[in-house]
C-alpha positions, 0 to 999 in steps of 0.5 A: 266519914272516912274515905279509905274504906275503914270502919269509923268505929273500929277501923276494920276494912268494909265490905259491900252490903248492898249496891243500890238500896231503895231510897227517896233521896238519890238517883238510881245507884248513886249510893250503896251501903258498905258493912263492917264485918267486925261491929256491923256498922253500915256506912253509906258509900260513897260517903256523902259530902257535907255540901251534898247533905246540905243541898238534900236537906234544903231541897228534897228532905221534908216532914210532910209524909210524917204529918200523915201518921201524926197520931201514930208518931205520937202513939209510938213516942208514948210507947218509948217513953213508957220504957225509959221514963221512971218516977224520979225523972222530972226533965227530958230533952228530945233531940230532933223533936220534929213537931213535938210528938214526944214532948206531947207525950212527956207533957201528958205524963207530967214531966215538968221540964221539957225541951226540944232540939230541931233543925228544921224551922217549920216543925220547930215552929209547930212544936212551939205553937203547942207550947214546947220549948224548942231550940233551933240548931244542932245539939252542939250549938244547944250545948254551947248556948245553955251555960250552967243549966242543969242536965237532963234526967232523960235524953231521947233521940229518935231516928236522929243518929243515922243522919249524923256525920260526926258520931263521936261529937254527937254522943260526947255532947249528948253525954255532957247534957245528961244529969247525974244518973241520967239516961240516953235513949236512942232509936235507929233503923236496925241494920240487923233486922230480919225483914232487911235480911229477907228483903235486902233490896226492898227494905225502905229504911236505907234512905241514903244519903240522908242516912249516913250510918246504919246501926246494929246493937254491937256498933251502938254498943261500941259507939257509946262505950267510947264516951263512957256510956253503957247500954242498960236495955235494948228493944227491937220495934217494928217500923211505922206504917210509912216504912211498911208501905214503902217496903211493900211498894219496893217489893211489888214494883217491877222497877229497880230499887233506885228508880223508886225515887218519886213513885212511893210518895203517891202510893203512900199518900193514897194508902197511909191514912186508912191503914196507919192505925191497923199497922200500929200493932207491928210495933210489938211484932217487928224488929226494924227499929233498934232502941237502946237505953244507956247510962254512965258506966259505973266504976 
């Protein structure tokens, strides 16, 4: 990220969007979000240092809460695959595959060549125990280590891009991994969602500083066009039950958003299991998640 208050995509001067967003990963008011008035890209402010992010992922960041909604995560992955995978697609790469939820769904669809990339050792090992081929590292490291292996018909990255510091490197490397005619599917929190605008101090997908950037459709379009990809389809999905419960806790609590750092986990653990299945229908009703399917631009 830049330190001169300019948008990393278009160079426009940023303006403050929210000063103290609710987050699980920082002290109250330690970070805010600035917004580009031209392309809409949100920037966590101040820009988190690489050292701060390393410490966060080593000490505070975990996938335990996601384990509580594993059936829902698998179900959402199947919904996503149904939109992006065609009859002629025989290979898939899942970047940030966690415990292999999307790879489970790909296996069920009969996709022959399936690979995952996951930085966190625990989830990666769990996915391997289920028989999935999972690389432990970054997408750049994966690309360097694979030699002349063929590209992928479909590459999916669910809720990964918002964590990436070097956006240009990520999308350029991902494009290199696509087979001719391949498709890239990105899912990110939607910074333009109706619920965020209605409840700007309660919306729970800010998660600064773990979420370094906050995307809109125009900003995703601009980012992908920089590496020669164009968006063929875009979708808006509702957030998962963790997102909804967390937003509800933030809304109902009398505490300032930043003070919710520790409180939500107990509320989530008490409430998420019995309501996860009921709240799945919000996937088709909300717009908190932005999903795009992109391919190489035709000349």
